C-alpha positions in Angstrom: 12.0 -14.3 -3.5 14.1 -12.7 -1.0 12.2 -10.3 1.8 13.3 -7.8 4.3 11.1 -7.0 6.6 11.2 -4.1 9.4 11.1 -6.0 12.3 10.8 -2.4 14.6 8.1 -1.1 12.4 4.7 -0.6 13.4 2.1 -0.5 16.7 3.2 -3.9 18.0 6.5 -4.5 17.2 8.5 -6.5 16.9 5.8 -9.1 17.9 3.6 -8.7 15.0 6.3 -8.5 12.6 7.8 -11.9 13.9 4.5 -13.8 14.0 3.7 -12.7 10.4 7.4 -13.6 9.1 6.2 -17.6 10.6 2.8 -17.3 9.0 4.7 -16.0 5.8 6.9 -18.8 5.7 4.2 -21.4 6.8 2.1 -20.6 3.8 4.1 -18.7 0.9 6.4 -21.3 -0.9 8.1 -19.5 -3.0 9.7 -17.7 -0.2 13.5 -18.1 0.0 15.1 -16.2 2.2 13.5 -13.5 5.0 15.4 -10.9 7.1 14.2 -9.6 10.3 16.2 -6.5 10.7 15.8 -4.8 14.0 16.7 -5.1 17.3 18.1 -8.8 18.1 17.4 -9.1 21.5 13.8 -7.8 21.2 13.2 -9.7 17.6 14.0 -13.4 19.7 12.2 -12.5 22.7 9.6 -11.8 20.9 8.8 -15.6 19.3 6.2 -17.4 20.5 6.3 -19.9 23.4 8.3 -23.2 22.3 9.0 -21.8 18.5 12.4 -21.0 16.9 13.1 -19.5 13.5 13.6 -21.4 10.5 17.0 -21.8 8.8 15.2 -19.1 5.9 15.3 -16.3 8.6 18.1 -14.7 9.3 18.1 -11.3 11.8 20.1 -8.5 10.9 21.2 -6.1 13.3 20.3 -2.5 13.4 20.4 -0.6 16.6 18.1 2.7 16.1 14.3 2.3 15.4 12.2 5.4 13.7 9.3 6.1 16.1 5.8 6.5 14.8 5.9 10.7 16.3 9.3 11.1 15.0 10.0 13.4 11.3 10.8 11.6 8.6 13.3 13.4 7.4 15.1 14.5 10.5 15.0 10.2 11.8 16.2 9.0 8.5 19.2 11.9 7.7 20.0 10.8 12.2 19.4 7.5 12.9 21.6 5.8 10.5 21.1 2.4 11.6 17.4 2.3 11.7 15.8 -1.0 10.8 14.0 0.8 8.2 17.1 2.1 6.7 18.9 -1.3 7.0 16.4 -3.3 5.5 16.2 -0.9 2.7 19.7 -0.9 2.3 19.0 -4.7 1.9 17.3 -4.2 -1.4 19.5 -1.5 -2.5 22.5 -3.7 -2.1 20.7 -6.6 -4.2 20.3 -9.0 -1.2 16.8 -9.1 -0.6 14.3 -8.4 -3.5 12.0 -6.3 -1.8 11.3 -4.9 1.9 8.1 -4.5 3.7 7.5 -2.0 6.7 4.5 -1.2 9.1 6.8 1.6 10.6 6.4 5.4 10.1 4.9 5.7 6.3 7.0 8.8 6.1 10.5 7.4 6.9 9.6 4.9 4.8 8.8 7.0 1.6 12.3 9.1 2.5 14.5 6.0 3.0 13.3 4.6 -0.2 13.5 8.2 -2.3 17.0 8.7 -0.7 18.5 4.9 -1.1 17.0 3.8 -4.0 16.0 6.7 -6.2 13.0 6.7 -8.8 12.3 5.0 -11.6 13.3 6.1 -15.4 10.1 8.6 -15.9 9.3 9.0 -12.7 9.6 12.1 -10.4 8.2 11.2 -7.1 7.3 7.8 -5.8 3.5 7.4 -4.9 1.7 5.5 -2.1 -1.1 3.0 -4.3 -3.9 1.7 -1.5 -6.4 -0.8 -2.1 -9.7 -0.2 -1.6 -13.0 -2.2 -1.7 -15.8 -1.7 -3.9 -19.4 -3.0 -4.0 -18.0 -4.5 -7.3 -15.9 -7.8 -7.7 -12.7 -6.0 -7.6 -11.5 -3.2 -5.5 -10.0 -0.2 -6.7 -6.5 1.6 -6.5 -6.2 5.1 -4.6 -2.8 6.9 -5.8 -1.3 8.9 -4.4 -2.4 8.3 -0.6 0.0 10.4 1.4 3.4 10.8 0.1 3.1 13.8 -1.8 0.9 16.8 -0.4 1.6 19.0 -3.1 1.5 17.9 -7.0 2.0 19.3 -10.7 0.0 18.2 -13.3 2.7 15.8 -14.5 2.8 13.9 -11.1 -0.9 13.1 -11.4 -0.2 11.6 -14.4 2.5 9.4 -13.8 0.1 8.2 -10.9 -2.4 7.3 -13.2 -0.2 5.2 -15.3 1.7 3.7 -12.3 -2.1 2.9 -10.3 -3.0 1.3 -14.0 -0.4 -0.8 -14.2 -0.3 -2.0 -10.3 -4.5 -2.6 -11.0 -3.8 -4.6 -14.1 -0.7 -6.8 -12.8 -1.6 -7.4 -9.0 -5.6 -6.7 -9.4 -5.9 -8.2 -12.1 -8.0 -6.0 -14.1 -7.3 -6.2 -18.2 -8.1 -2.7 -19.2 -8.0 -0.6 -15.7 -10.5 2.5 -15.9 -9.0 5.6 -15.0 -10.3 8.8 -13.1 -8.7 12.0 -11.7 -10.4 13.1 -8.4 -12.0 16.4 -9.0 -15.2 18.3 -7.5 -17.3 17.3 -11.0 -17.3 15.2 -13.5 -17.2 18.3 -16.2 -14.0 18.5 -18.1 -13.9 22.1 -16.6 -14.3 21.2 -12.7 -11.4 21.4 -10.4 -8.7 23.0 -9.4 -5.7 24.5 -12.5 -3.4 21.4 -11.0 -6.2 18.7 -12.0 -7.7 20.5 -15.2 -3.8 20.3 -16.5 -3.9 16.7 -15.7 -7.1 15.9 -17.2 -5.8 17.1 -20.6 -2.7 14.9 -20.3 -4.7 11.8 -19.3 -7.1 12.4 -22.2 -4.7 12.4 -25.0 -2.9 9.5 -22.9 -3.2 5.6 -24.1 -4.8 4.7 -21.2 -8.1 4.1 -20.3 -9.2 7.7 -19.0 -13.0 7.9 -18.1 -12.8 11.4 -16.9 -13.7 12.9 -13.2 -14.3 11.4 -10.9 -15.9 12.5 -7.4 -16.1 11.1 -3.9 -19.8 8.9 -4.2 -18.1 7.2 -7.9 -15.1 5.8 -5.6 -16.5 2.4 -4.0 -19.6 2.2 -7.2 -16.8 -0.1 -8.7 -17.3 1.9 -11.9 -13.5 3.4 -11.5 -10.3 1.2 -11.0 -7.7 3.9 -10.2 -8.4 6.7 -9.1 -5.6 9.4 -9.2 -4.7 12.5 -6.9 -2.5 14.3 -4.8 -1.2 12.8 -1.5 -3.1 15.4 0.7 -6.8 14.7 -1.0 -5.8 10.7 -0.9 -4.7 10.0 2.4 -8.0 12.3 4.0 -9.9 9.9 1.7 -8.1 7.1 3.0 -8.7 8.0 6.7 -12.1 9.6 6.6 -13.1 5.7 4.9 -11.7 4.1 7.6 -12.9 6.2 10.3 -16.9 6.0 8.7 -16.0 2.1 8.5 -15.4 1.8 11.8 -18.4 4.7 12.9 -20.5 2.1 11.1 -19.7 -1.3 12.4 -20.1 0.1 15.7 -23.3 1.8 15.3 -24.9 -1.3 13.9 -23.5 -3.3 16.9 -25.2 -0.7 19.2 -28.7 -1.0 17.1 -28.7 -4.5 16.5 -28.3 -5.5 20.5 -31.2 -2.7 21.5 -33.4 -5.4 21.4 -34.6 -9.3 21.2 -35.7 -9.1 17.7 -33.1 -7.2 16.2 -30.4 -9.8 18.3 -32.2 -12.3 16.1 -32.1 -10.7 13.0 -28.8 -9.9 13.7 -28.1 -13.8 14.5 -29.8 -14.5 10.7 -27.6 -12.6 9.3 -24.3 -13.4 10.5 -22.7 -14.8 7.4 -23.4 -11.2 5.5 -21.7 -9.6 8.2 -18.7 -11.7 8.4 -18.8 -11.7 4.0 -18.7 -7.1 4.7 -16.4 -7.7 7.6 -13.7 -9.4 5.2 -14.2 -7.4 2.4 -13.6 -4.2 5.0 -10.6 -5.7 6.8 -7.5 -3.9 5.4 -5.1 -7.2 6.3 -6.6 -8.9 3.5 -4.8 -6.5 1.5 -1.5 -6.3 3.6 0.1 -3.1 2.7 0.0 0.0 0.4 2.8 -0.7 -2.2 5.0 3.1 -2.9 5.2 2.7 -6.3 8.0 4.8 -8.7 11.2 3.7 -6.9 14.0 1.3 -8.0 12.9 -1.6 -5.6 9.7 -3.1 -4.4 8.4 -1.6 -0.8 4.8 -2.4 0.8 3.9 -0.2 3.5 1.8 -1.9 6.3 -0.5 -0.3 8.7 1.0 1.0 11.8 -2.3 -1.8 13.9 -1.0 -4.5 10.8 -1.7 -8.0 13.0 0.4 -11.0 12.3 -2.0 -11.9 9.2 -1.8 -8.4 7.4 2.0 -8.4 7.7 1.9 -12.2 5.9 -0.1 -10.4 3.2 2.4 -7.3 2.7 5.0 -10.3 2.0 2.7 -11.9 0.1 2.0 -8.4 -1.8 5.7 -7.9 -1.8 6.6 -11.4 -3.5 3.4 -10.5 -6.2 4.8 -7.0 -7.6 8.4 -8.5 -8.2 7.1 -11.7 -9.9 5.2 -9.5 -12.1 7.8 -6.8 -12.7 6.1 -4.0 -11.4 8.7 -1.7 -11.9 9.8 -2.6 -15.1 6.1 -2.1 -16.7 6.2 1.1 -15.2 9.1 2.1 -16.8 7.9 1.2 -20.0 4.4 2.6 -19.7 5.8 6.0 -19.0 7.9 5.8 -22.0 5.2 4.1 -24.2 1.8 6.9 -23.1 4.1 9.6 -24.7 3.6 8.6 -28.3 0.0 7.1 -27.7 1.8 3.1 -27.7 0.3 0.4 -25.2 2.8 -1.7 -23.0 3.1 -5.0 -22.6 
């Protein structure tokens, strides 16, 4: 497995990417080669004291960096030698099997779409984010920010791609697919969701109908399809709520000694909950629908998150996600089930 890593992408780049790559090489034996793409001097300087790069690591020079605040379209067009652009070029050229970036999400989406193009049957790629539930398995939220305005056909394609990802990577044999709306009744929603509902109802997907916000974390739906505007609001609100609840708990559990004792006795449960809510465990969000595998990490990704992002990239390649997406989109129109 050959993975290209945008070494300059992220709030703490390139240090967290370098450490994440080293961690991945130590724990993921399937990796044959890792490309670290970016400013060579900065990458070498980011090495932990006393460490050196294994022979599996190759530094690919790139003189420019797309900053988090930059306009994606402008950056991709003007910065021809950016680290994210050069990393995606390696996939396009067949030198790498997948790419990971914790940098500017919009730039990653734009560069992948421009350089790799979309898969047959896919009009636009979508970001699939894995979210925790009260059940045994997480659910897939798609789209989580790549497309703010979506026609019904796009919502349908997102549902298909999300279902494939849930089946192949999360391990849910027959994912339950829901369409995010303002009510579970068939007639609820805007014109786009109503039309998408009709398309999904006729498809071979395990479509359970409309779902609302309170259904998301119940464990009763495995894939939630929506446009990128709504999906990104859900994602950011969920992250904010999780952080706020954590702070509130800390404040309330330290108000007196009795509560502190209770917190001490419950620390096992708190550790389990923290692990379940930790985005680093999921590594990153796949950009589904492009002719290549791209995993987008959070800007604040830790080395552990980078390692898991690389792991998810490997899994997506091994499970032939793109092949299954093309097959599913071709078969669903005729009511057949893809293998």
